[in-house]
FILUM-860436 format. One record per residue (C-alpha): x, y, z. Coordinates in steps of 0.1 Angstrom, whole numbers, plus 5000, padded with zeros to 4 digits. Layout:
BEGIN
> u v w
> X Y Z
...
end
This chain:
BEGIN
> u v w
> 3211 0876 8212
> 3177 0890 8220
> 3168 0925 8228
> 3145 0940 8255
> 3111 0947 8241
> 3109 0981 8258
> 3143 0997 8259
> 3158 0976 8231
> 3189 0969 8251
> 3208 0939 8238
> 3213 0907 8256
> 3250 0913 8257
> 3245 0944 8279
> 3216 0934 8302
> 3199 0901 8313
> 3168 0896 8292
> 3141 0876 8311
> 3118 0851 8296
> 3091 0878 8294
> 3112 0896 8268
> 3120 0926 8291
> 3153 0933 8309
> 3153 0932 8347
> 3151 0970 8350
> 3121 0973 8326
> 3104 0943 8343
> 3107 0959 8377
> 3094 0992 8364
> 3063 0974 8349
> 3057 0956 8382
> 3058 0989 8401
> 3034 1005 8377
> 3010 0975 8381
> 3012 0974 8419
> 2980 0994 8426
> 2959 0972 8402
> 2974 0941 8418
> 2967 0954 8453
> 2931 0964 8444
> 2925 0929 8429
> 2939 0913 8461
> 2916 0934 8483
> 2886 0927 8461
> 2893 0889 8463
> 2896 0892 8501
> 2863 0911 8503
> 2846 0886 8481
> 2858 0857 8502
> 2846 0874 8534
> 2812 0880 8517
> 2809 0843 8509
> 2820 0833 8544
> 2794 0856 8560
> 2767 0842 8537
> 2777 0807 8545
> 2776 0814 8582
> 2741 0831 8578
> 2727 0801 8560
> 2741 0777 8586
> 2726 0798 8614
> 2692 0799 8597
> 2693 0761 8591
> 2702 0755 8627
> 2673 0777 8639
> 2648 0760 8616
> 2659 0724 8616
> 2684 0720 8644
> 2709 0692 8639
> 2689 0674 8612
> 2707 0664 8580
> 2695 0673 8545
> 2683 0638 8539
> 2661 0639 8570
> 2646 0673 8560
> 2640 0660 8525
> 2620 0631 8539
> 2598 0654 8559
> 2580 0665 8527
end
């Protein structure tokens, strides 16, 4: 039987997950990592909002300058 990597409890006494940790140690690690995971999620959300705002800005400027013209029409202007 395998042992937990952290507390070295045997597989006969606890359920050892595929990660090599028992359920108790795995949940403890997940609780310790929660702030980092949350920060990463918030950073991703902010990054996506930034890109969406940038895309909306570019579309608005395009509409002001060229109206409903397609990129092929604008390329043929020059």
